[in-house]
C-alpha positions as CSV (number, residue, x, y, z in Angstrom):
1,M,-15.9,-33.9,-6.4
2,N,-12.4,-32.5,-6.6
3,T,-12.4,-29.6,-9.0
4,T,-8.7,-28.6,-8.5
5,P,-7.2,-28.7,-12.0
6,T,-4.1,-30.8,-12.8
7,L,-1.3,-28.4,-13.4
8,N,2.0,-28.6,-15.1
9,W,4.6,-26.4,-13.4
10,Y,7.4,-24.5,-15.2
11,D,10.3,-23.0,-13.2
12,I,11.3,-19.7,-14.8
13,G,14.9,-20.3,-13.7
14,D,15.0,-23.0,-16.4
15,W,14.9,-20.4,-19.2
16,G,16.0,-17.3,-17.5
17,V,14.8,-13.9,-16.4
18,E,15.3,-10.5,-18.1
19,G,16.7,-7.6,-16.2
20,R,19.6,-9.5,-14.6
21,G,22.9,-7.6,-15.2
22,W,25.3,-10.3,-14.0
23,T,25.5,-14.0,-14.0
24,D,28.1,-14.4,-11.2
25,T,25.6,-13.8,-8.4
26,L,25.0,-15.7,-5.2
27,C,21.3,-16.2,-6.1
28,P,19.9,-16.3,-9.6
29,Y,17.6,-13.3,-8.7
30,D,20.3,-11.0,-7.1
31,R,20.9,-7.7,-8.8
32,L,24.7,-7.4,-8.1
33,P,27.5,-9.9,-8.6
34,A,28.7,-11.8,-5.6
35,R,32.0,-9.9,-5.5
36,A,30.0,-6.7,-4.9
37,E,29.5,-7.6,-1.3
38,K,33.1,-6.5,-0.6
39,L,32.8,-3.4,-2.9
40,V,29.6,-1.6,-1.9
41,P,28.2,-0.4,1.4
42,Q,26.4,-3.2,3.3
43,P,22.9,-1.7,3.0
44,V,23.4,-1.5,-0.8
45,W,24.4,-5.2,-0.8
46,E,21.4,-6.3,1.3
47,L,19.0,-4.3,-0.9
48,S,20.6,-5.8,-4.1
49,R,19.3,-9.2,-3.1
50,S,15.8,-8.3,-4.3
51,A,14.8,-9.0,-7.9
52,T,13.4,-5.6,-8.7
53,G,12.6,-5.1,-12.3
54,M,13.3,-8.7,-13.4
55,C,10.7,-10.5,-15.5
56,A,10.2,-13.7,-17.4
57,F,8.4,-14.3,-20.8
58,F,6.3,-17.2,-21.9
59,E,3.6,-18.0,-24.4
60,T,0.5,-20.2,-23.6
61,D,-3.0,-20.8,-24.8
62,A,-4.1,-21.7,-21.2
63,L,-7.4,-20.4,-20.0
64,A,-6.0,-19.9,-16.5
65,I,-2.5,-19.1,-15.2
66,H,-1.3,-20.2,-11.7
67,A,1.9,-19.3,-9.9
68,R,3.9,-20.3,-6.9
69,W,6.9,-18.6,-5.6
70,Q,9.3,-18.7,-2.6
71,L,10.1,-15.5,-0.7
72,R,13.3,-15.2,1.3
73,S,11.8,-12.7,3.9
74,P,8.8,-13.2,6.1
75,Q,8.0,-9.5,5.7
76,V,5.4,-9.3,2.9
77,G,4.7,-5.6,2.9
78,E,5.2,-2.4,4.8
79,A,3.5,0.9,5.6
80,N,2.3,2.4,2.3
81,F,3.8,-0.4,0.3
82,P,1.1,-2.8,-0.9
83,V,1.8,-6.5,-0.7
84,A,1.3,-7.0,-4.4
85,G,4.2,-4.6,-5.1
86,F,6.4,-5.6,-2.2
87,S,6.1,-9.4,-2.5
88,G,3.8,-10.2,-5.4
89,L,4.2,-11.4,-9.0
90,D,2.7,-9.2,-11.7
91,L,1.3,-10.5,-15.0
92,Y,1.1,-8.6,-18.3
93,G,-0.1,-9.8,-21.6
94,D,0.6,-8.8,-25.2
95,D,-2.3,-7.2,-27.0
96,A,-1.4,-6.7,-30.6
97,G,2.0,-5.3,-29.7
98,T,1.0,-3.4,-26.6
99,W,1.7,-4.8,-23.1
100,R,-1.4,-4.6,-20.9
101,W,-1.8,-5.5,-17.3
102,V,-3.6,-8.8,-16.5
103,A,-3.3,-9.7,-12.8
104,A,-1.1,-9.4,-9.7
105,G,-0.4,-11.4,-6.6
106,H,-2.5,-9.6,-4.1
107,Q,-3.0,-12.6,-1.8
108,V,0.5,-13.0,-0.5
109,K,0.3,-14.0,3.2
110,D,3.4,-16.1,3.8
111,Q,6.7,-17.0,2.2
112,R,5.3,-19.7,-0.1
113,P,2.3,-18.2,-2.0
114,E,0.6,-20.4,-4.5
115,F,-2.7,-19.5,-6.2
116,C,-4.4,-18.8,-9.5
117,L,-3.3,-15.4,-10.8
118,V,-6.1,-15.2,-13.4
119,D,-8.7,-17.4,-15.0
120,G,-11.4,-17.0,-17.6
121,L,-8.9,-16.0,-20.3
122,G,-9.9,-15.9,-23.9
123,A,-9.0,-18.8,-26.2
124,G,-5.8,-18.8,-28.3
125,P,-2.1,-18.4,-27.7
126,R,-0.8,-15.2,-26.1
127,L,2.6,-13.9,-25.1
128,Y,2.9,-13.0,-21.3
129,R,5.5,-11.5,-19.1
130,V,5.6,-11.9,-15.3
131,Y,7.4,-9.4,-13.1
132,L,9.1,-10.5,-9.9
133,P,8.5,-8.7,-6.6
134,L,10.0,-5.3,-6.1
135,R,11.4,-5.7,-2.6
136,N,11.0,-9.2,-1.1
137,P,13.9,-11.4,-2.4
138,V,12.8,-14.5,-4.2
139,A,14.4,-18.0,-4.2
140,Q,12.2,-19.6,-6.8
141,V,9.3,-18.8,-9.1
142,A,7.1,-21.3,-11.2
143,I,4.2,-20.8,-13.5
144,G,1.4,-23.4,-13.4
145,I,-0.6,-24.2,-16.5
146,P,-3.6,-26.6,-16.7
147,A,-2.8,-29.9,-18.2
148,G,-3.4,-30.0,-21.9
149,A,-2.6,-26.4,-22.5
150,R,0.4,-25.4,-24.6
151,F,3.3,-23.6,-22.9
152,T,6.4,-22.2,-24.5
153,P,9.1,-20.5,-22.5
154,I,10.6,-17.4,-24.1
155,P,14.3,-16.6,-23.2
156,P,15.4,-13.1,-22.3
157,R,16.0,-10.6,-25.2
158,R,19.5,-9.7,-26.2
159,Q,19.0,-6.0,-26.8
160,K,21.0,-3.5,-24.8
161,P,19.1,-2.5,-21.7
162,L,18.0,0.7,-20.1
163,V,20.0,0.8,-16.9
164,F,18.6,2.7,-14.0
165,Y,20.5,3.7,-10.8
166,G,18.6,5.4,-8.1
167,T,16.8,5.5,-4.8
168,S,13.7,4.0,-3.2
169,I,11.6,5.6,-6.0
170,V,13.5,3.6,-8.7
171,H,13.4,0.6,-6.2
172,G,9.6,0.8,-6.5
173,A,8.2,2.5,-3.4
174,Y,5.2,2.6,-3.2
175,A,3.9,0.9,-6.3
176,S,0.6,-1.1,-6.0
177,H,2.0,-3.8,-8.2
178,A,5.5,-4.7,-9.5
179,G,5.2,-3.7,-13.1
180,I,4.0,-0.1,-12.5
181,V,7.3,1.4,-11.5
182,H,8.6,3.9,-14.1
183,P,11.6,1.9,-15.3
184,S,9.3,-1.0,-16.2
185,I,6.7,1.2,-17.8
186,L,9.5,2.7,-20.0
187,G,10.8,-0.7,-20.8
188,R,7.4,-1.7,-22.1
189,R,6.8,1.5,-24.0
190,L,10.3,1.5,-25.7
191,N,10.3,-2.3,-26.1
192,R,13.7,-2.6,-24.3
193,P,15.0,-4.7,-21.5
194,V,15.5,-2.9,-18.2
195,I,18.0,-3.4,-15.4
196,N,16.8,-1.7,-12.2
197,L,19.5,-0.8,-9.7
198,G,17.4,1.1,-7.3
199,F,18.6,1.0,-3.6
200,S,16.1,2.4,-1.1
201,G,17.7,5.2,0.9
202,N,21.2,4.2,-0.3
203,A,21.9,5.5,-3.8
204,K,24.7,7.9,-2.9
205,M,27.0,7.8,-6.0
206,E,29.8,5.8,-4.5
207,P,32.6,5.3,-7.0
208,A,32.3,1.5,-6.7
209,L,28.7,1.8,-8.0
210,A,29.8,3.8,-11.1
211,E,32.4,1.1,-11.8
212,L,29.8,-1.7,-11.5
213,L,27.4,0.2,-13.7
214,A,30.1,0.5,-16.3
215,E,30.3,-3.3,-16.6
216,L,26.9,-3.3,-18.1
217,D,26.6,-2.8,-21.9
218,A,23.7,-0.4,-21.7
219,A,21.6,1.5,-24.3
220,I,21.1,4.3,-21.8
221,Y,22.3,4.9,-18.2
222,V,19.8,6.8,-16.0
223,I,21.3,8.3,-12.8
224,D,18.6,9.3,-10.3
225,A,20.3,9.4,-6.9
226,L,19.6,13.0,-5.7
227,P,16.8,12.2,-3.3
228,N,19.3,10.3,-1.2
229,M,22.0,13.0,-1.3
230,D,22.4,16.3,0.5
231,L,24.1,19.3,-1.1
232,P,27.6,18.5,0.2
233,L,27.4,14.9,-1.0
234,V,26.3,16.1,-4.5
235,S,29.3,18.5,-4.6
236,Q,31.6,15.8,-3.3
237,R,30.6,12.8,-5.4
238,A,28.5,13.6,-8.4
239,E,31.2,14.8,-10.8
240,T,33.5,11.8,-10.0
241,F,30.7,9.3,-10.4
242,I,29.7,10.7,-13.8
243,R,33.2,11.0,-15.0
244,L,34.0,7.4,-14.1
245,L,30.9,6.1,-15.9
246,C,31.5,8.2,-19.0
247,A,35.1,7.3,-19.3
248,A,34.3,3.6,-19.2
249,R,31.4,4.0,-21.7
250,P,32.0,7.1,-23.8
251,A,29.5,6.1,-26.5
252,V,26.5,5.4,-24.2
253,P,24.1,8.2,-23.3
254,V,23.8,9.1,-19.6
255,V,20.6,10.8,-18.5
256,L,21.0,12.8,-15.3
257,V,17.7,13.2,-13.4
258,E,17.1,15.9,-10.7
259,D,15.2,14.8,-7.7
260,R,11.5,15.6,-7.5
261,P,10.4,18.2,-4.9
262,L,8.2,16.9,-2.2
263,V,4.7,17.4,-3.6
264,N,3.7,19.8,-0.7
265,Y,6.7,22.0,-1.6
266,W,4.3,24.8,-2.5
267,I,3.5,25.3,1.2
268,K,7.0,24.4,2.7
269,P,9.4,27.1,1.3
270,D,12.4,26.0,3.4
271,Q,12.2,22.5,2.1
272,H,11.9,23.7,-1.4
273,R,15.0,25.8,-1.1
274,V,16.9,22.6,-0.2
275,H,15.8,21.1,-3.5
276,Q,16.6,24.2,-5.5
277,E,20.2,24.3,-4.1
278,K,20.8,20.7,-5.1
279,W,19.3,21.3,-8.5
280,R,21.6,24.3,-9.1
281,E,24.7,22.3,-8.0
282,F,23.8,19.2,-10.1
283,R,23.1,21.3,-13.2
284,R,26.4,23.2,-12.7
285,I,28.2,19.9,-12.7
286,Y,26.3,18.7,-15.8
287,E,27.1,22.0,-17.7
288,T,30.7,21.9,-16.7
289,L,31.1,18.3,-17.9
290,R,29.3,19.1,-21.1
291,E,31.6,22.0,-21.8
292,R,34.6,19.7,-21.2
293,G,33.5,17.3,-23.8
294,L,31.1,14.8,-22.2
295,T,28.4,15.3,-24.9
296,Q,26.6,12.0,-24.2
297,L,25.1,13.7,-21.1
298,A,21.4,14.6,-21.0
299,Y,19.6,16.4,-18.2
300,V,16.1,16.1,-16.8
301,A,14.7,18.8,-14.5
302,G,12.9,17.5,-11.4
303,R,10.3,20.1,-10.6
304,D,7.5,18.5,-12.6
305,L,8.4,14.8,-12.5
306,F,5.3,14.1,-10.4
307,G,3.2,16.6,-12.1
308,T,2.1,20.0,-10.7
309,D,-1.1,19.2,-8.8
310,S,0.3,17.6,-5.6
311,E,-1.8,14.4,-6.2
312,S,0.9,11.9,-7.1
313,S,2.4,10.8,-3.8
314,L,1.2,9.0,-0.7
315,D,3.7,10.6,1.7
316,S,4.8,13.7,-0.3
317,S,8.1,11.9,-1.3
318,H,7.3,8.6,-3.0
319,P,5.1,8.3,-6.0
320,S,1.8,6.6,-6.2
321,D,1.0,4.7,-9.4
322,L,-0.1,8.0,-10.9
323,G,3.4,9.5,-9.9
324,F,5.2,6.6,-11.6
325,M,3.1,7.1,-14.8
326,R,4.0,10.8,-14.8
327,M,7.7,10.1,-14.3
328,A,7.5,7.7,-17.3
329,D,5.7,10.4,-19.4
330,A,8.4,12.9,-18.5
331,L,11.3,10.6,-19.4
332,E,9.9,8.9,-22.5
333,P,10.5,11.7,-25.0
334,I,14.1,12.2,-23.7
335,F,14.8,8.5,-24.1
336,H,13.5,8.5,-27.6
337,A,15.7,11.4,-28.4
338,V,18.9,10.0,-27.0
339,L,18.3,6.6,-28.5
340,A,17.8,8.2,-31.9
């Protein structure tokens, strides 16, 4: 007997994803507009083709939720980067106003995954959100619901978003599933849309990126590029980048985040001195700009972003899920303060 359920499929492109900053993109799930290809370094452009941070909302009373999606790269994971984070969908459900994790796409083996994300769900309607993969670009995503169940697509919210610009850490390395990166955690906690502009190895405060960020009508800008920059680059670019952004959006808070030290800094004094030199220069720039009237700037020290016990990273540099949670914990009170 065939026990495969009859499914009704719903393409999330029909009602839209949240976390998309521009509509004039080459692909519906790109993070920069098509014209950016000629404005930003080529590696930034290539990395912008991933749908990092984007999510779609829907409501259903289905007892099981299926998904199928089309990936644009055959690489489904990499060293230290689990498949569910790199290429998988990630499902959360609303529990009396709190978003809680439900299931993730751990079984991705090729470019066209299709399987049941979760079954055995309790009866009654519930609001869900599904996060798109952190790194593997997607061409299409559809949700499958057993025939007879109700399904209501929920369009993206219109609130001003939290806009993050940063490195591979913001881009999600090495999250075990797509929704556990700190920008998405903070989006759930603060009940705000998030636009994630993390570019692995390539967040270096080019002026063109400041100008693109300024096109977004943000609630907060979060600038977290120091892990990709050495001291001369911080001195050369940081002040110009911040000035451009603040001049274009003088009423929007800008949160400047120091880079975290490598978690084994306690036993590598030379490496730690490199971080301390960058911190001093970045803070000097921040204090100078504040004195000159850029009072929308806030500053986050980096030393304890991953905690103090050296347990929050897989490779000393990139956070584990614990590291992402600790970063969210460190940033949340600052966001509440500047939003207030």
